[in-house]
MDAnalysis code that builds the backbone (N, CA, C; Angstrom):
import MDAnalysis as mda
import numpy as np

u = mda.Universe.empty(255, n_residues=85, atom_resindex=np.repeat(np.arange(85), 3), trajectory=True)
u.add_TopologyAttr("name", ["N", "CA", "C"] * 85)
u.add_TopologyAttr("resid", np.arange(1, 86))
u.add_TopologyAttr("resname", ["MET", "ALA", "ALA", "THR", "LYS", "LYS", "GLU", "ALA", "TYR", "ARG", "LYS", "TYR", "LEU", "GLU", "SER", "ALA", "GLY", "VAL", "LEU", "ASP", "VAL", "MET", "THR", "LYS", "VAL", "LEU", "VAL", "GLY", "LEU", "TYR", "GLU", "GLU", "PRO", "ASP", "LYS", "PRO", "LYS", "ASP", "ALA", "THR", "GLU", "TYR", "ILE", "LYS", "ALA", "GLN", "LEU", "GLY", "ALA", "PRO", "THR", "ALA", "GLN", "ASP", "PHE", "ALA", "VAL", "LEU", "GLN", "ALA", "GLU", "LYS", "ASP", "ALA", "LEU", "GLN", "ARG", "GLU", "LEU", "ASP", "ASP", "ALA", "ARG", "LYS", "GLN", "ILE", "ASP", "GLU", "LEU", "LYS", "ALA", "LYS", "VAL", "THR", "ALA"])
u.atoms.positions = np.array([
    [-4.867, -21.639, 34.199],
    [-5.088, -22.510, 32.606],
    [-5.088, -20.976, 31.713],
    [-6.403, -20.167, 32.172],
    [-6.478, -19.151, 30.776],
    [-5.416, -18.409, 30.722],
    [-4.295, -18.255, 31.750],
    [-3.219, -17.316, 31.676],
    [-2.182, -18.323, 30.151],
    [-2.448, -19.246, 30.872],
    [-1.165, -20.272, 29.903],
    [-1.483, -19.978, 28.473],
    [-3.396, -20.190, 28.033],
    [-3.992, -20.239, 26.877],
    [-3.637, -18.706, 25.991],
    [-3.889, -18.010, 27.235],
    [-3.497, -16.465, 26.858],
    [-2.323, -16.188, 25.976],
    [-1.417, -16.500, 26.683],
    [0.219, -16.404, 26.866],
    [0.498, -17.533, 25.537],
    [-0.239, -18.283, 25.069],
    [-0.090, -19.444, 24.058],
    [-0.328, -18.183, 22.919],
    [-1.502, -17.557, 22.860],
    [-2.304, -17.559, 21.613],
    [-1.386, -15.943, 21.336],
    [-0.919, -15.227, 22.323],
    [0.475, -14.303, 22.056],
    [1.309, -14.681, 21.495],
    [1.654, -15.670, 21.697],
    [3.438, -16.057, 21.068],
    [3.064, -16.792, 19.696],
    [1.720, -17.185, 19.458],
    [1.165, -17.726, 17.979],
    [1.438, -16.271, 17.413],
    [0.370, -15.350, 17.642],
    [0.424, -14.246, 17.219],
    [1.787, -13.364, 16.918],
    [2.348, -13.351, 17.500],
    [3.887, -12.865, 17.504],
    [4.605, -13.545, 16.542],
    [4.774, -15.402, 16.697],
    [5.559, -15.866, 15.797],
    [5.220, -15.889, 14.497],
    [3.653, -15.669, 13.866],
    [2.727, -15.552, 12.638],
    [3.218, -13.808, 12.165],
    [3.918, -13.308, 12.906],
    [3.993, -11.645, 12.790],
    [2.465, -10.704, 12.402],
    [1.732, -11.343, 13.069],
    [0.652, -10.803, 13.350],
    [0.793, -9.271, 14.323],
    [1.270, -9.222, 14.999],
    [1.859, -8.196, 16.110],
    [2.156, -7.362, 15.304],
    [3.269, -7.670, 14.680],
    [3.830, -6.601, 13.636],
    [3.238, -5.932, 12.924],
    [2.558, -6.486, 12.256],
    [1.267, -5.873, 10.645],
    [0.612, -4.651, 11.680],
    [0.023, -5.531, 12.639],
    [-1.467, -5.007, 13.375],
    [-0.342, -3.297, 13.925],
    [0.715, -3.348, 14.349],
    [1.421, -2.404, 14.932],
    [1.889, -1.398, 14.258],
    [2.176, -1.831, 12.860],
    [2.441, -1.006, 12.137],
    [1.287, -0.068, 11.496],
    [-0.174, -0.903, 11.293],
    [-1.230, -0.252, 10.675],
    [-1.443, 0.500, 11.790],
    [-1.497, 0.460, 12.887],
    [-2.117, 1.249, 13.970],
    [-0.866, 2.374, 13.915],
    [0.161, 2.205, 14.568],
    [1.164, 3.101, 14.486],
    [0.517, 4.348, 12.858],
    [0.495, 3.815, 11.904],
    [0.305, 4.525, 10.523],
    [-1.082, 5.055, 10.745],
    [-1.744, 4.890, 11.129],
    [-3.112, 5.507, 11.833],
    [-2.800, 6.614, 12.500],
    [-2.401, 6.231, 13.379],
    [-2.246, 7.031, 14.860],
    [-1.159, 8.519, 13.993],
    [-0.412, 8.302, 13.652],
    [0.554, 9.293, 12.409],
    [-0.257, 9.810, 11.340],
    [-1.284, 9.305, 10.903],
    [-2.074, 9.899, 10.066],
    [-2.668, 11.476, 10.142],
    [-2.167, 12.512, 9.300],
    [-2.403, 13.892, 9.600],
    [-3.841, 14.439, 9.321],
    [-4.244, 13.406, 8.519],
    [-6.136, 13.706, 8.334],
    [-6.323, 12.503, 8.725],
    [-7.041, 12.369, 10.284],
    [-7.253, 10.970, 10.364],
    [-8.987, 10.338, 9.559],
    [-8.674, 9.192, 9.021],
    [-9.955, 9.120, 7.935],
    [-11.450, 8.790, 8.922],
    [-12.230, 9.087, 8.194],
    [-13.653, 9.098, 9.218],
    [-13.746, 7.389, 9.380],
    [-13.825, 6.245, 9.087],
    [-14.222, 5.071, 9.258],
    [-12.424, 4.704, 9.358],
    [-11.973, 4.446, 10.325],
    [-11.153, 3.936, 10.982],
    [-10.778, 2.262, 10.566],
    [-11.717, 1.707, 10.574],
    [-11.917, 0.215, 10.411],
    [-11.835, 0.108, 8.731],
    [-12.405, 0.815, 7.964],
    [-12.228, 0.843, 6.703],
    [-10.379, 1.123, 6.176],
    [-9.727, 1.999, 6.737],
    [-8.491, 2.332, 6.817],
    [-7.487, 1.185, 7.215],
    [-7.947, 0.626, 8.069],
    [-7.348, -0.774, 8.780],
    [-7.131, -1.967, 7.832],
    [-8.782, -1.732, 7.018],
    [-8.978, -3.369, 6.122],
    [-8.400, -3.119, 4.959],
    [-7.857, -1.456, 4.033],
    [-7.191, -0.622, 3.202],
    [-5.656, -1.494, 3.112],
    [-5.340, -1.222, 4.715],
    [-3.683, -1.227, 4.736],
    [-3.821, -2.274, 5.017],
    [-4.154, -3.532, 5.501],
    [-4.106, -4.929, 5.447],
    [-4.376, -5.427, 3.919],
    [-4.859, -4.737, 3.024],
    [-4.826, -5.165, 1.642],
    [-6.425, -5.676, 1.071],
    [-7.664, -5.591, 2.354],
    [-8.554, -5.907, 1.596],
    [-9.334, -5.329, 0.637],
    [-10.009, -5.586, -0.294],
    [-10.674, -4.919, -1.058],
    [-11.917, -3.938, -0.406],
    [-11.961, -3.211, -1.068],
    [-12.885, -1.807, -0.841],
    [-13.908, -2.656, -1.381],
    [-14.900, -1.474, -0.846],
    [-16.467, -1.664, -1.404],
    [-16.599, -1.286, -2.891],
    [-15.941, -0.515, -3.012],
    [-15.444, -0.260, -4.669],
    [-14.895, -1.423, -5.488],
    [-14.006, -1.695, -5.165],
    [-13.509, -2.962, -5.321],
    [-14.676, -4.305, -5.667],
    [-15.078, -4.448, -4.772],
    [-15.691, -5.363, -4.568],
    [-17.284, -5.583, -5.685],
    [-17.859, -4.006, -5.834],
    [-18.751, -3.790, -6.808],
    [-18.173, -4.448, -8.267],
    [-17.074, -3.546, -8.419],
    [-16.176, -4.026, -9.914],
    [-15.833, -5.557, -10.296],
    [-15.725, -6.216, -9.046],
    [-15.854, -7.429, -9.131],
    [-16.705, -8.073, -9.123],
    [-17.961, -7.801, -8.267],
    [-19.405, -8.542, -8.371],
    [-19.575, -8.271, -9.945],
    [-19.778, -7.405, -10.435],
    [-19.875, -6.840, -11.868],
    [-19.659, -7.795, -13.097],
    [-17.847, -8.114, -12.817],
    [-17.437, -8.805, -13.424],
    [-17.597, -10.487, -13.600],
    [-17.991, -10.442, -12.585],
    [-17.979, -12.017, -11.802],
    [-19.733, -12.154, -12.812],
    [-20.699, -11.022, -12.214],
    [-22.100, -11.644, -13.168],
    [-21.609, -11.411, -14.815],
    [-20.964, -10.895, -15.438],
    [-20.934, -10.870, -16.553],
    [-20.254, -11.859, -16.656],
    [-19.096, -12.788, -16.207],
    [-18.695, -14.359, -16.809],
    [-19.547, -15.148, -16.290],
    [-20.358, -15.133, -15.504],
    [-21.571, -15.697, -15.360],
    [-22.514, -15.982, -16.252],
    [-22.962, -14.608, -16.734],
    [-24.235, -14.914, -18.222],
    [-23.128, -15.374, -19.309],
    [-21.799, -14.860, -19.336],
    [-21.008, -15.356, -20.559],
    [-20.845, -16.906, -20.481],
    [-20.930, -17.504, -19.273],
    [-20.826, -19.055, -19.363],
    [-22.415, -19.542, -19.290],
    [-22.892, -18.912, -18.985],
    [-24.572, -19.461, -18.923],
    [-24.734, -19.869, -21.123],
    [-24.429, -18.302, -21.610],
    [-24.824, -18.687, -22.919],
    [-24.006, -19.542, -23.367],
    [-22.531, -19.579, -23.346],
    [-22.179, -20.573, -23.722],
    [-22.715, -22.129, -23.590],
    [-22.869, -22.629, -22.257],
    [-23.655, -23.645, -22.281],
    [-24.734, -24.023, -23.193],
    [-25.457, -22.987, -22.862],
    [-26.700, -22.848, -23.834],
    [-26.721, -23.480, -24.991],
    [-25.265, -22.729, -25.974],
    [-24.925, -22.789, -27.612],
    [-24.509, -24.251, -27.367],
    [-23.871, -24.767, -26.430],
    [-23.283, -26.253, -26.268],
    [-24.703, -27.365, -26.300],
    [-25.543, -26.866, -25.563],
    [-26.564, -27.818, -25.582],
    [-27.700, -27.665, -26.819],
    [-27.457, -26.579, -27.623],
    [-28.222, -26.412, -28.810],
    [-27.607, -27.521, -29.871],
    [-25.844, -27.195, -30.291],
    [-25.273, -27.890, -31.056],
    [-25.367, -29.252, -30.822],
    [-25.453, -29.895, -29.211],
    [-25.241, -31.221, -28.824],
    [-26.824, -32.037, -29.591],
    [-27.835, -31.137, -29.396],
    [-28.931, -31.251, -30.602],
    [-29.072, -31.305, -31.689],
    [-28.424, -30.434, -32.200],
    [-28.186, -30.472, -33.420],
    [-27.590, -31.808, -34.071],
    [-26.508, -32.385, -33.180],
    [-25.748, -33.375, -33.866],
    [-26.449, -34.490, -33.863],
    [-27.116, -34.914, -33.007],
    [-27.595, -36.062, -32.781],
    [-29.457, -36.193, -33.264],
    [-29.850, -34.823, -34.354],
    [-30.996, -34.718, -34.523],
    [-30.935, -35.467, -35.977],
])
């Protein structure tokens, strides 16, 4: 029974293209003349995941937009108070 589950999962990965993508990434890592210090980060980058630096930039942008939104909401509340007064 476990063998059939494994086979079904393998077929799923193959049909979804996961095996091809992972094979290409691992072959790329193997052929890399200067091996990266962190193979996991290399694989993540090859798969399109944001780097830690990308994440920091996006987090800062999110924080700035959140402050801008908070300021806009405060201004709306102040204007509503003036209109109803």
